[in-house]
C-alpha positions in Angstrom: -0.6 34.4 -6.1 -1.1 30.8 -7.0 1.9 28.5 -6.7 2.1 25.5 -9.1 2.7 22.1 -7.4 4.9 19.8 -9.5 3.3 16.6 -10.6 4.9 13.7 -8.8 3.0 10.7 -10.1 0.2 10.0 -12.5 -2.2 7.0 -12.3 -2.9 5.5 -15.7 -6.0 3.4 -15.8 -6.2 0.3 -18.1 -9.9 -0.5 -18.5 -9.4 -3.2 -21.1 -10.3 -6.8 -20.2 -6.9 -7.7 -21.7 -4.2 -6.9 -19.1 -1.3 -6.6 -21.5 -3.2 -5.7 -24.7 -3.2 -2.6 -26.9 -4.4 -0.3 -24.2 -1.6 -1.4 -22.0 0.9 -0.9 -24.8 -0.4 2.7 -25.3 -0.3 3.5 -21.6 3.2 2.0 -21.3 4.4 4.4 -24.1 2.8 7.3 -22.2 4.5 6.1 -19.0 7.8 6.1 -20.8 7.4 9.6 -22.0 6.4 10.8 -18.6 9.4 9.2 -17.1 11.7 10.9 -19.6 10.2 14.2 -18.3 10.7 13.3 -14.6 7.1 12.4 -13.9 6.4 9.0 -12.3 3.4 6.9 -13.3 1.6 3.7 -12.4 -0.6 1.6 -14.6 -3.7 0.2 -12.8 -5.5 -2.7 -14.6 -9.2 -2.8 -13.6 -9.6 -6.5 -14.5 -12.0 -8.6 -16.5 -15.1 -8.5 -14.3 -17.9 -5.9 -15.0 -17.9 -2.9 -12.7 -20.7 -0.6 -11.5 -23.6 -0.3 -9.1 -25.6 -3.2 -10.6 -22.7 -5.6 -10.3 -21.9 -4.7 -6.7 -25.5 -5.1 -5.8 -25.6 -8.6 -7.3 -27.9 -7.7 -10.2 -27.0 -9.6 -13.4 -26.9 -7.7 -16.7 -26.6 -9.1 -20.2 -23.0 -9.0 -21.5 -24.0 -7.0 -24.6 -25.6 -4.1 -22.6 -23.2 -1.1 -22.3 -22.6 0.4 -18.9 -22.5 4.1 -18.3 -20.4 5.1 -15.3 -22.1 7.8 -13.2 -20.1 7.5 -10.0 -17.1 9.7 -10.9 -14.7 10.7 -8.2 
């Protein structure tokens, strides 16, 4: 028999370059609803700098080129 483990805290990720923009506002609304239901949350802002393998290796990329994340956890 499988036992369900209650969710204690959810990490909400804000990938927008604007720390307190529309994405934050939406995530903050979600956090509020989660809190009403007894679930904790934390909003993590990733920042303005580009992320990914090319950037960490010091390779420059044009700003207009989209980045596809392939290193999922």
